C-alpha positions as CSV (number, residue, x, y, z in Angstrom):
1,M,34.0,-35.4,-35.3
2,P,37.8,-36.0,-35.1
3,R,39.8,-34.3,-32.4
4,I,41.8,-32.3,-35.0
5,A,38.6,-30.8,-36.4
6,W,37.6,-29.4,-33.0
7,S,41.1,-27.9,-32.5
8,R,41.0,-26.2,-35.9
9,I,37.5,-24.7,-35.2
10,A,38.7,-23.4,-31.8
11,F,41.8,-21.9,-33.5
12,V,39.8,-20.1,-36.1
13,L,37.4,-18.7,-33.5
14,L,40.3,-17.4,-31.4
15,W,41.9,-15.8,-34.5
16,L,38.7,-14.1,-35.4
17,V,38.3,-12.7,-31.9
18,G,41.8,-11.5,-31.9
19,V,42.0,-9.9,-35.3
20,M,38.5,-8.6,-35.8
21,P,38.0,-5.2,-34.3
22,A,35.5,-5.0,-31.5
23,A,32.2,-3.3,-32.5
24,Q,31.9,0.1,-30.9
25,A,28.7,0.2,-28.8
26,L,28.4,4.0,-29.0
27,D,28.4,6.4,-31.9
28,P,31.8,8.3,-31.6
29,A,30.3,11.3,-33.5
30,A,27.4,11.5,-31.1
31,V,29.7,11.2,-28.1
32,K,32.0,13.9,-29.4
33,Q,28.9,16.1,-30.0
34,L,28.1,16.0,-26.3
35,A,31.1,18.3,-25.8
36,A,29.7,21.0,-28.1
37,E,29.3,24.4,-26.7
38,D,25.8,24.8,-28.2
39,G,23.1,23.3,-25.9
40,D,20.9,22.3,-28.8
41,L,23.7,20.2,-30.3
42,K,24.1,18.5,-26.9
43,L,20.4,17.7,-26.8
44,E,20.6,16.4,-30.4
45,A,23.5,14.1,-29.4
46,I,21.6,12.8,-26.3
47,N,18.6,12.0,-28.5
48,R,20.8,10.2,-31.0
49,L,22.3,8.0,-28.3
50,V,18.9,7.3,-26.9
51,T,17.5,6.3,-30.3
52,E,20.3,3.7,-30.6
53,G,18.9,2.1,-27.5
54,D,22.2,0.9,-26.1
55,A,22.3,0.7,-22.3
56,A,26.0,1.4,-22.5
57,A,25.1,5.1,-22.8
58,I,23.7,5.1,-19.2
59,P,27.2,5.4,-17.5
60,L,28.1,8.1,-20.1
61,F,25.0,10.1,-19.2
62,K,25.5,9.6,-15.5
63,A,29.1,10.8,-15.8
64,M,28.0,13.9,-17.7
65,Q,25.3,14.6,-15.1
66,D,27.9,14.3,-12.3
67,D,30.4,16.6,-14.1
68,G,32.7,13.6,-14.7
69,L,32.5,13.9,-18.6
70,Q,35.4,16.0,-19.7
71,I,37.6,16.8,-22.7
72,F,41.3,15.9,-23.1
73,N,43.1,16.9,-26.3
74,G,39.9,16.8,-28.3
75,R,38.8,13.4,-26.8
76,V,35.8,12.9,-24.6
77,V,36.8,11.1,-21.5
78,I,35.1,9.9,-18.3
79,V,36.9,10.9,-15.2
80,D,36.4,9.2,-11.8
81,A,38.4,8.2,-8.8
82,S,40.4,5.5,-10.8
83,G,41.5,8.0,-13.4
84,A,40.4,8.9,-17.0
85,K,39.1,6.6,-19.7
86,D,37.9,7.1,-23.2
87,A,34.1,7.6,-23.3
88,V,33.7,5.4,-26.4
89,T,36.2,2.6,-26.1
90,G,36.7,2.5,-22.3
91,E,40.5,2.5,-22.7
92,A,42.5,4.1,-20.0
93,V,43.9,7.6,-20.8
94,D,46.8,9.3,-19.2
95,A,45.3,12.7,-18.7
96,P,46.9,15.2,-16.3
97,P,44.1,17.0,-14.3
98,D,45.4,20.4,-15.4
99,Q,44.8,19.5,-19.0
100,L,41.1,18.4,-18.6
101,V,38.4,20.7,-19.7
102,S,34.9,20.4,-18.1
103,I,31.8,20.1,-20.3
104,V,29.2,22.6,-19.3
105,V,25.8,21.0,-18.2
106,N,22.9,23.3,-17.4
107,N,19.6,22.5,-15.9
108,R,18.0,21.9,-19.3
109,I,20.6,19.4,-20.2
110,R,20.4,17.7,-16.8
111,G,16.6,17.2,-17.3
112,A,17.3,15.7,-20.7
113,L,19.8,13.4,-19.2
114,D,17.3,12.2,-16.6
115,S,14.8,11.4,-19.3
116,A,17.4,9.7,-21.4
117,M,18.6,7.4,-18.7
118,A,15.1,6.5,-17.8
119,S,14.4,5.7,-21.5
120,L,17.5,3.5,-21.8
121,R,16.5,1.5,-18.7
122,L,13.5,0.3,-20.7
123,V,15.8,-2.4,-22.2
124,A,17.4,-3.4,-18.9
125,P,17.4,-7.1,-18.0
126,Q,16.0,-6.4,-14.5
127,R,12.2,-6.2,-14.3
128,D,12.2,-3.6,-11.5
129,A,14.5,-1.4,-13.5
130,R,12.3,-1.6,-16.6
131,L,9.1,-1.0,-14.5
132,A,10.6,2.1,-12.9
133,A,11.8,3.4,-16.3
134,A,8.4,2.7,-17.9
135,K,6.6,4.7,-15.2
136,A,9.0,7.6,-15.7
137,V,8.5,7.5,-19.5
138,A,4.8,7.2,-19.2
139,A,4.6,10.3,-17.1
140,D,6.7,12.4,-19.4
141,A,7.1,10.9,-22.9
142,S,8.5,12.8,-25.8
143,A,8.4,12.1,-29.6
144,E,12.2,11.5,-29.6
145,M,11.7,8.5,-27.3
146,L,9.1,6.8,-29.6
147,P,11.6,4.5,-31.5
148,L,13.1,3.2,-28.3
149,I,9.6,2.8,-26.7
150,D,8.4,0.8,-29.7
151,R,11.5,-1.3,-29.7
152,A,11.1,-2.1,-25.9
153,L,7.4,-2.7,-26.4
154,A,8.1,-5.4,-29.1
155,K,10.4,-7.3,-26.6
156,E,8.5,-6.7,-23.4
157,T,6.6,-9.7,-21.8
158,D,5.7,-8.3,-18.4
159,P,2.0,-7.2,-18.4
160,E,2.5,-4.2,-16.1
161,V,5.5,-2.9,-17.9
162,K,3.9,-3.5,-21.3
163,A,0.7,-1.5,-20.2
164,L,2.9,1.5,-19.3
165,L,4.8,1.3,-22.6
166,V,1.5,1.2,-24.5
167,Q,0.3,4.2,-22.6
168,A,3.6,6.1,-23.3
169,S,3.5,5.2,-27.1
170,A,-0.2,6.2,-27.3
171,S,0.3,9.5,-25.5
172,I,3.0,10.5,-28.0
173,A,0.7,9.5,-30.9
174,L,-2.1,11.5,-29.5
175,K,-0.1,14.6,-30.2
176,S,0.4,13.7,-33.8
177,P,-1.0,16.1,-36.4
178,D,-2.4,13.1,-38.3
179,A,-6.0,12.3,-37.2
180,A,-5.7,8.7,-38.3
181,R,-2.6,8.3,-36.1
182,R,-4.5,9.8,-33.1
183,R,-7.5,7.5,-33.7
184,Q,-5.2,4.5,-33.8
185,A,-3.7,5.7,-30.5
186,V,-7.2,5.9,-28.9
187,Q,-7.8,2.3,-30.1
188,M,-4.6,1.2,-28.4
189,L,-5.6,2.9,-25.2
190,A,-9.0,1.2,-25.2
191,L,-7.2,-2.1,-24.7
192,S,-4.9,-0.9,-21.9
193,E,-5.4,-1.9,-18.3
194,N,-3.6,1.1,-16.9
195,P,-5.9,3.1,-14.6
196,Q,-4.6,6.4,-16.0
197,T,-5.9,5.6,-19.5
198,K,-9.4,6.8,-18.9
199,Q,-8.1,10.2,-17.7
200,M,-6.1,10.6,-20.9
201,L,-9.1,9.8,-23.1
202,T,-11.4,12.1,-21.1
203,V,-9.1,15.0,-21.7
204,L,-9.7,14.7,-25.4
205,L,-13.4,15.4,-24.8
206,D,-12.8,18.6,-22.8
207,K,-13.2,22.0,-24.3
208,N,-10.6,24.8,-24.7
209,P,-11.2,28.3,-23.4
210,D,-12.2,29.4,-26.9
211,G,-15.1,26.9,-26.9
212,G,-13.5,24.3,-29.2
213,F,-12.7,20.7,-28.2
214,V,-9.2,19.7,-27.2
215,E,-9.5,17.0,-29.9
216,P,-10.6,18.8,-33.1
217,D,-11.5,15.7,-35.1
218,Q,-15.1,14.4,-34.5
219,A,-14.1,10.8,-35.5
220,V,-11.3,10.7,-32.9
221,R,-13.7,12.1,-30.2
222,A,-16.3,9.4,-31.1
223,E,-13.6,6.7,-30.8
224,A,-12.5,8.2,-27.4
225,Q,-16.1,8.0,-26.1
226,Q,-16.4,4.4,-27.3
227,A,-13.1,3.6,-25.6
228,I,-14.2,5.1,-22.3
229,R,-17.4,3.0,-22.4
230,A,-15.4,-0.1,-23.0
231,I,-13.0,0.7,-20.1
232,D,-16.0,1.4,-17.8
233,S,-17.7,-1.9,-18.8
234,R,-14.5,-3.9,-18.1
235,A,-14.1,-2.2,-14.7
236,V,-17.6,-3.0,-13.4
237,V,-16.8,-6.5,-12.1
238,P,-13.3,-5.6,-10.6
239,Q,-14.8,-2.5,-8.8
240,A,-17.7,-4.6,-7.4
241,I,-15.2,-7.2,-6.1
242,G,-13.0,-4.4,-4.7
243,T,-16.0,-2.8,-2.9
244,L,-17.0,-6.1,-1.3
245,F,-13.4,-6.8,-0.4
246,Y,-12.7,-3.4,1.3
247,G,-16.1,-3.7,3.0
248,L,-15.0,-7.0,4.3
249,S,-11.7,-5.5,5.4
250,L,-13.4,-2.6,7.2
251,G,-15.7,-5.1,8.9
252,S,-12.7,-7.2,10.0
253,V,-11.2,-4.1,11.7
254,L,-14.5,-3.2,13.3
255,L,-14.9,-6.8,14.5
256,L,-11.4,-6.9,16.1
257,A,-12.2,-3.5,17.7
258,A,-15.6,-4.5,19.0
259,L,-15.1,-8.2,19.9
260,G,-13.5,-7.6,23.3
261,L,-16.1,-4.9,24.1
262,A,-18.9,-7.3,23.3
263,I,-17.5,-9.7,25.9
264,T,-17.0,-7.2,28.7
265,F,-20.1,-5.2,28.0
266,G,-22.2,-8.3,27.7
267,L,-20.9,-9.9,31.0
268,M,-20.6,-6.9,33.2
269,G,-22.7,-4.1,31.7
270,I,-19.6,-1.9,31.9
271,I,-19.6,1.1,29.4
272,N,-15.8,1.0,29.0
273,M,-14.7,4.3,27.4
274,A,-11.1,3.2,27.7
275,H,-11.6,0.2,25.4
276,G,-10.3,2.3,22.4
277,E,-7.0,2.9,24.3
278,M,-6.4,-0.9,24.5
279,L,-6.4,-0.8,20.7
280,M,-3.8,2.0,20.9
281,I,-1.7,0.2,23.4
282,G,-1.7,-2.9,21.2
283,A,-0.6,-0.9,18.2
284,Y,2.2,0.7,20.2
285,T,3.3,-2.7,21.5
286,T,3.6,-3.7,17.9
287,Y,5.7,-0.6,17.2
288,G,8.0,-1.5,20.2
289,V,8.5,-5.1,19.0
290,Q,9.2,-3.8,15.5
291,T,11.9,-1.4,16.9
292,L,13.5,-4.2,18.9
293,F,13.7,-6.5,15.9
294,R,15.1,-3.7,13.7
295,H,17.9,-3.1,16.1
296,Y,18.7,-6.5,17.4
297,L,17.4,-9.0,14.9
298,P,17.4,-7.2,11.5
299,G,17.7,-10.5,9.6
300,A,14.5,-11.8,11.1
301,F,12.5,-8.5,10.7
302,D,9.8,-10.1,8.6
303,A,8.9,-12.4,11.5
304,Y,8.3,-9.6,14.1
305,L,4.5,-10.0,13.9
306,A,4.9,-13.5,15.3
307,V,6.1,-11.9,18.5
308,A,4.0,-8.7,18.3
309,V,0.7,-10.6,18.3
310,P,1.1,-12.5,21.7
311,A,3.0,-9.5,23.2
312,A,0.1,-7.1,22.4
313,F,-2.4,-9.6,23.8
314,V,-0.5,-10.1,27.1
315,V,0.3,-6.4,27.6
316,C,-3.3,-5.3,27.1
317,A,-4.8,-8.2,29.1
318,L,-2.6,-7.4,32.1
319,I,-3.5,-3.7,31.9
320,G,-7.2,-4.7,31.7
321,I,-6.9,-7.0,34.8
322,V,-5.2,-4.3,36.8
323,L,-7.9,-1.8,35.8
324,E,-10.7,-4.1,36.7
325,R,-9.2,-5.1,40.1
326,G,-8.1,-1.6,41.0
327,V,-10.9,0.6,39.8
328,I,-13.8,-0.9,37.9
329,R,-14.8,-3.6,40.4
330,H,-15.8,-0.9,42.9
331,L,-18.2,0.7,40.4
332,Y,-20.5,-2.3,39.4
333,G,-24.1,-1.2,39.3
334,R,-23.3,2.5,38.8
335,P,-23.1,3.0,35.0
336,L,-22.7,6.8,35.0
337,E,-19.8,6.7,37.4
338,T,-18.3,3.8,35.4
339,L,-18.6,5.8,32.2
340,L,-16.9,8.9,33.6
341,T,-14.2,6.9,35.3
342,T,-13.2,4.9,32.2
343,W,-13.3,8.1,30.2
344,G,-10.8,9.6,32.7
345,I,-8.7,6.4,32.5
346,S,-8.6,6.8,28.7
347,L,-7.3,10.3,29.0
348,I,-4.6,9.2,31.4
349,L,-3.5,6.4,29.1
350,I,-3.4,8.8,26.1
351,Q,-1.2,11.2,28.0
352,L,1.1,8.4,29.2
353,V,1.7,7.3,25.6
354,R,2.4,10.9,24.6
355,M,5.0,11.2,27.3
356,L,6.6,7.9,26.3
357,F,6.4,8.0,22.5
358,G,5.7,11.7,21.7
359,A,2.6,13.3,20.2
360,Q,3.5,12.6,16.6
361,N,2.3,9.4,14.8
362,V,4.8,6.6,14.4
363,E,5.0,4.3,11.4
364,V,4.8,0.5,11.7
365,E,6.3,-1.1,8.6
366,N,4.6,-4.1,6.9
367,P,6.7,-7.3,6.6
368,V,7.7,-8.0,3.0
369,W,5.1,-10.8,2.7
370,M,2.3,-8.3,3.6
371,S,3.5,-5.6,1.2
372,G,2.0,-5.0,-2.3
373,G,-1.3,-6.4,-3.6
374,Y,-3.0,-8.3,-6.3
375,S,-4.4,-6.2,-9.2
376,L,-7.8,-7.0,-10.5
377,G,-7.7,-4.4,-13.3
378,G,-9.6,-1.2,-13.6
379,G,-7.4,0.4,-10.9
380,V,-8.6,-2.1,-8.2
381,V,-5.9,-3.7,-6.1
382,L,-6.5,-6.2,-3.3
383,A,-3.8,-5.2,-0.7
384,Y,-2.1,-8.1,0.9
385,N,-2.1,-6.5,4.4
386,R,-5.9,-6.3,4.3
387,V,-6.2,-9.9,3.1
388,V,-4.1,-11.0,6.1
389,I,-6.3,-8.9,8.5
390,V,-9.5,-10.5,7.2
391,L,-7.9,-14.0,7.8
392,F,-6.6,-12.9,11.2
393,A,-10.0,-11.6,12.3
394,A,-11.6,-14.9,11.3
395,F,-8.9,-16.8,13.3
396,V,-9.5,-14.6,16.4
397,V,-13.2,-15.2,16.2
398,F,-12.6,-18.9,16.0
399,L,-10.4,-18.9,19.0
400,V,-12.9,-16.8,21.0
401,W,-15.7,-19.3,20.1
402,L,-13.5,-22.2,21.3
403,L,-12.8,-20.4,24.5
404,L,-16.5,-19.6,25.2
405,N,-17.8,-23.0,24.2
406,R,-15.1,-25.5,25.0
407,T,-13.3,-24.3,28.1
408,R,-14.2,-24.1,31.8
409,L,-13.6,-20.3,31.7
410,G,-16.1,-20.0,28.9
411,L,-18.7,-22.1,30.9
412,Y,-18.2,-19.8,33.9
413,L,-18.4,-16.7,31.7
414,R,-21.7,-17.8,30.1
415,A,-23.1,-18.8,33.5
416,V,-22.3,-15.4,35.1
417,T,-23.7,-13.6,32.0
418,Q,-27.0,-15.4,32.3
419,N,-27.5,-15.1,36.1
420,R,-24.7,-13.7,38.2
421,N,-26.3,-14.3,41.6
422,M,-27.2,-17.9,40.8
423,A,-23.6,-18.5,39.5
424,D,-22.2,-17.1,42.7
425,C,-24.4,-19.4,44.7
426,M,-23.2,-22.4,42.7
427,G,-19.6,-21.7,43.8
428,I,-18.4,-20.0,40.7
429,P,-15.7,-17.4,41.7
430,T,-17.4,-14.4,40.0
431,P,-14.7,-11.8,41.0
432,R,-12.0,-13.9,39.3
433,V,-14.3,-14.5,36.3
434,D,-14.8,-10.7,36.1
435,A,-11.1,-10.0,36.1
436,L,-10.2,-12.7,33.6
437,T,-13.1,-11.7,31.3
438,F,-12.1,-8.0,31.4
439,G,-8.5,-9.0,30.7
440,L,-9.7,-11.2,27.8
441,G,-11.7,-8.3,26.3
442,S,-8.7,-6.0,26.6
443,G,-6.3,-8.5,25.1
444,I,-8.6,-9.0,22.1
445,A,-8.6,-5.2,21.7
446,G,-4.8,-5.4,21.7
447,L,-5.0,-7.8,18.8
448,G,-7.1,-5.3,17.0
449,G,-4.4,-2.7,17.6
450,V,-1.9,-5.1,15.9
451,A,-4.1,-5.2,12.8
452,L,-4.7,-1.5,12.8
453,S,-0.9,-0.8,12.9
454,Q,-0.6,-2.7,9.6
455,I,-2.9,-0.4,7.6
456,G,-2.1,3.0,8.9
457,N,0.1,5.1,11.2
458,V,-0.1,4.7,15.0
459,G,-0.8,7.7,17.2
460,P,-2.1,8.5,20.7
461,D,-5.6,9.2,19.4
462,L,-5.9,5.9,17.5
463,G,-8.5,4.4,19.8
464,Q,-10.7,7.5,19.8
465,S,-11.5,6.8,16.1
466,Y,-13.0,3.4,16.8
467,I,-14.7,3.5,20.2
468,V,-18.0,4.9,18.8
469,D,-18.0,2.3,15.9
470,S,-17.3,-0.4,18.4
471,F,-20.3,0.4,20.5
472,M,-22.5,0.6,17.4
473,V,-21.4,-2.9,16.4
474,V,-22.1,-4.3,19.9
475,V,-25.5,-2.6,20.2
476,L,-26.6,-3.6,16.7
477,G,-25.4,-7.2,17.1
478,G,-26.9,-7.8,20.5
479,V,-25.2,-7.4,23.8
480,G,-23.0,-10.4,24.7
481,Q,-23.7,-12.2,21.4
482,L,-20.7,-13.4,19.4
483,A,-22.6,-14.2,16.3
484,G,-24.4,-10.9,16.4
485,T,-21.1,-9.0,16.8
486,V,-19.7,-10.8,13.7
487,I,-22.7,-10.1,11.5
488,A,-23.0,-6.5,12.7
489,A,-19.3,-5.7,12.1
490,F,-19.2,-7.1,8.6
491,G,-22.7,-5.7,7.8
492,L,-21.6,-2.2,8.8
493,G,-18.3,-2.5,7.0
494,E,-20.1,-3.4,3.7
495,I,-22.8,-0.7,4.1
496,N,-20.2,2.0,4.7
497,K,-18.2,1.0,1.6
498,L,-21.3,0.8,-0.5
499,L,-22.4,4.3,0.6
500,E,-19.0,6.0,0.3
501,P,-19.0,6.4,-3.5
502,Y,-22.4,8.1,-3.5
503,A,-22.7,9.9,-0.1
504,G,-19.0,10.3,0.9
505,A,-17.3,8.9,4.0
506,V,-18.8,11.4,6.6
507,L,-22.4,11.4,5.3
508,G,-22.2,7.6,4.9
509,K,-21.4,7.2,8.6
510,I,-24.3,9.6,9.5
511,I,-26.7,7.5,7.5
512,V,-25.5,4.3,9.2
513,L,-25.9,5.9,12.6
514,V,-29.4,7.0,11.8
515,F,-30.2,3.5,10.6
516,I,-28.9,2.0,13.8
517,I,-31.0,4.4,16.0
518,L,-34.1,3.6,14.1
519,F,-33.4,-0.2,14.3
520,I,-32.8,-0.1,18.0
521,Q,-36.1,1.8,18.5
522,K,-37.9,-1.2,16.9
523,R,-35.6,-3.9,18.4
524,P,-33.8,-2.8,21.5
525,Q,-32.1,-6.2,22.0
526,G,-30.3,-6.0,18.7
527,L,-30.1,-8.6,16.0
528,F,-29.8,-11.5,18.5
529,A,-31.4,-11.4,21.9
530,L,-29.5,-12.9,24.9
531,K,-31.1,-16.2,25.9
532,G,-31.3,-17.4,29.5
533,R,-32.8,-16.5,32.9
534,S,-31.6,-13.5,34.7
535,V,-32.8,-12.1,38.0
536,E,-32.5,-8.6,36.6
537,T,-35.3,-9.4,34.1
């Protein structure tokens, strides 16, 4: 195309932009009605602006909510620190403060403004803004919002936001006097993946105090029952996967808590009641590292676990070596005294932590890459932090296996476990092996504390919640047996999660404890017996 043609087109476009009036985004009549003295008229104006679905009304509503929407010579203006401007055109207005008249906004109007701004954010370009708006609308949807919801639903592509919009649209339709419209809404909800959908449908089948159903139409109730069955059938597989996953997650926590105890108990026969406090110290070490990163390296906060893991291991291992050399080595062969002594040590450690950090729980924040989860549908979410804990537990077990089977310390440890006196005669430094082994068991417990800090709050009594479960895992798996500890931990985790929906958490633990007692009566050595010659046998 010749150069002159391009210049003519550009000239025409510039002329059109210059002479054609700019389209007004907001309805001037509705904006002016916001200044009406009658509250009902204000609500009507708010609904009209929401129905238009223009996000330009959000600053207007925000100014009205903050008492920044005022009247000047019959014009509605927005007043802020930079001055006054026309609420419709945005043009600057020279308005002396003494000539401005405030628009009265009561609590009823403020509530309507909150809902209106949430509704208009449904068409925002940012996905997070639309998601937050969809959640707010789904929780409190009104018939006036239906046109905007349907408009946003037609454009929405994000599955999570779309499910919330479907729920909001259907919840409005369920209040319709038309039975056919209500039945159509039930059919829409039957296809929804939102976990609150089933609750909405169940309400339709409830009865009123007068004996009648909440939903008077029999056909709608039948459709609701069919929708509930469809939702339940879709949720069977996700719920089964979720149960197995959370059983695996609980088993990983039990494994990290019991792995160190299995090593020390199997080697020394020490009933270490302070083992749970090593979990607690590992968790508080993680909290301390997190605090240091937050103050001195905020830009690298998401990497604090890379420092917390080795720090927790070293701190707990050193404490374990000090305890073994200072106290426990004098009590070998006296199980009752050892039990009472380690119990006293656990109380001392708990009190020291209370003095240093206070009696209240502290919160350890997950890194960004461990936050959130993957939704399977049916209300089942696989949390990323628990996925990481499962992988972390598998990695720790692999490292312990390498240590026991591919290092000199592991060779010494297995020799002392099988026959302490013979190992001593062969020149193995059994006191040093005892100290290093106790330190290893305590360090692994510290790693368990790092994992626990990522799934719950950290408090002085954290270890007390896991000491009994740890002993159950060790006894069931077989004393000193790594494979038995792994199988017992994951087995107990899965059994607990399978029993919880039917028996509850407390009764489920009681059933598991009774099962272990009966099992030990028949097989005292646990799942795997310790192989080797021992002078004690």
